[in-house]
C-alpha positions in Angstrom: 21.2 12.9 -40.8 21.5 16.5 -42.0 20.4 16.7 -45.6 21.6 20.1 -46.5 24.8 19.9 -48.7 25.7 23.6 -48.0 25.8 22.9 -44.3 28.2 19.9 -44.7 30.4 21.9 -47.1 30.6 24.8 -44.6 31.5 22.5 -41.8 34.2 20.7 -43.8 35.7 23.9 -45.1 35.8 25.3 -41.5 37.5 22.1 -40.3 40.2 22.2 -42.9 40.8 25.9 -42.5 41.3 25.5 -38.7 43.6 22.4 -39.2 45.8 24.4 -41.6 45.9 27.4 -39.2 46.9 25.0 -36.3 49.6 23.3 -38.4 51.0 26.6 -39.6 51.4 27.7 -36.0 52.6 24.3 -34.7 56.2 25.4 -33.9 55.0 28.5 -32.1 52.6 26.5 -30.0 55.3 24.0 -29.2 57.6 26.8 -28.0 54.9 28.3 -25.9 54.3 24.9 -24.2 58.0 24.4 -23.6 58.3 27.9 -22.0 55.2 27.3 -19.9 56.5 23.9 -18.7 59.9 25.5 -17.6 58.0 28.2 -15.7 55.7 25.8 -14.0 58.6 23.5 -12.9 60.4 26.5 -11.4 57.3 28.0 -9.6 55.4 24.9 -8.4 56.0 23.5 -5.0 54.9 20.2 -3.5 51.4 19.5 -2.4 50.6 17.5 0.6 48.5 14.3 0.5 45.9 16.0 2.7 45.6 18.9 0.3 45.1 16.6 -2.6 42.4 14.6 -0.7 40.7 17.9 0.3 40.7 19.0 -3.3 39.1 15.8 -4.4 36.5 16.1 -1.7 35.7 19.7 -2.6 35.4 18.9 -6.3 33.0 16.0 -5.5 31.0 18.3 -3.2 30.7 20.8 -6.1 29.4 18.1 -8.4 26.9 17.0 -5.7 25.6 20.5 -5.5 25.3 20.9 -9.2 23.4 17.7 -9.5 21.1 18.7 -6.6 20.2 21.9 -8.4 19.2 19.9 -11.5 19.9 23.0 -13.7 20.9 22.0 -17.2 23.0 24.9 -18.1 26.7 25.8 -18.3 27.2 24.6 -14.7 26.4 21.1 -15.8 29.2 21.2 -18.3 31.5 22.6 -15.6 30.5 19.5 -13.6 31.7 17.3 -16.4 35.0 19.1 -16.5 35.5 18.6 -12.8 34.8 14.9 -13.1 37.1 14.5 -16.0 39.8 16.3 -14.1 39.4 14.0 -11.2 39.4 10.9 -13.4 42.5 12.0 -15.4 44.5 12.6 -12.2 43.2 9.6 -10.3 46.3 7.5 -10.6 48.5 10.3 -9.3 46.1 11.2 -6.5 45.3 7.6 -5.4 48.2 7.4 -2.9 47.1 10.7 -1.4 43.5 9.7 -0.8 44.1 6.4 0.9 42.3 6.4 4.2 40.0 9.2 3.2 38.0 7.7 0.3 38.4 5.6 -2.8 36.5 6.6 -6.0 34.2 4.4 -8.0 35.9 5.3 -11.3 33.6 3.4 -13.6 30.6 5.2 -12.1 32.3 8.6 -12.4 33.1 7.8 -16.0 29.5 6.9 -16.8 28.3 10.1 -15.2 30.7 12.3 -17.1 29.9 10.4 -20.3 26.2 11.1 -19.9 26.8 14.8 -19.2 29.1 14.9 -22.2 26.4 13.4 -24.5 24.0 16.0 -23.1 26.5 18.9 -23.8 27.2 17.6 -27.3 23.5 17.6 -28.0 23.2 21.1 -26.8 26.0 22.2 -29.1 24.4 20.3 -32.1 21.0 21.8 -31.4 22.5 25.3 -31.3 24.5 24.7 -34.4 21.5 23.4 -36.4 19.1 26.0 -35.1 21.4 28.8 -36.2 22.3 27.5 -39.7 19.4 25.4 -40.9 16.0 26.9 -40.4 14.3 24.3 -42.7 15.8 21.4 -40.7 13.2 21.7 -37.9 12.8 18.0 -37.7 16.5 17.5 -36.8 16.2 20.1 -34.0 13.0 18.5 -32.7 14.8 15.1 -32.6 17.7 16.6 -30.7 15.3 18.3 -28.3 13.8 14.9 -27.6 17.2 13.4 -27.1 18.1 16.2 -24.7 15.0 15.5 -22.6 15.9 11.8 -22.4 19.5 12.6 -21.5 18.4 15.0 -18.8 16.2 12.4 -17.3 19.0 9.9 -17.5 21.4 12.3 -15.8 18.9 13.0 -13.0 18.6 9.2 -12.5 22.3 8.3 -12.6 23.3 11.2 -10.4 20.9 10.3 -7.6 22.8 9.6 -4.4 25.9 10.7 -6.2 28.3 10.8 -3.2 27.3 7.3 -2.1 27.9 5.9 -5.6 31.0 7.9 -6.3 32.9 6.9 -3.1 33.5 3.3 -2.4 33.5 2.1 1.1 36.7 0.4 2.3 35.3 -2.7 3.9 38.6 -3.8 5.3 38.9 -0.7 7.4 35.3 -1.0 8.6 36.1 -4.6 9.7 39.2 -3.4 11.5 37.3 -0.7 13.3 34.6 -3.1 14.3 37.1 -5.6 15.5 38.8 -3.0 17.6 35.6 -2.2 19.5 
């Protein structure tokens, strides 16, 4: 909805310039990645299932604390990074966490998506505010969107731990039947 041609041209030029720079250095980046992978394989040791489960629990607790503070700043974006990291590694970590907790992946994905939309809006507002003084209407519209997203994040993150961790009913039944 930005109506300023100079803004669009500047963004397009920047995009093409950065793509060319990346392509030009592609072989170098590939070599760096290969060397890093070799180093990592040589230096990494195994991680116990308990350590993985503890990591997931600590990350979720960090997210809970961030949501409890309700501060919409860089910490909120860190929260999203934590959630995405947990989601990306869930299949690998699932075996390790059995017996401790099972994550509600669709809920975690909804939360990280809401925080992502909020963060994208922050970046857009900052970009438009810095380059387009006459586009105040666009900035005002983004500010309204940010207010709505913040309210949505507060709502969706309420009782985060209870929503993020699914209860294993089969284990609960087993425990009850043993009593």
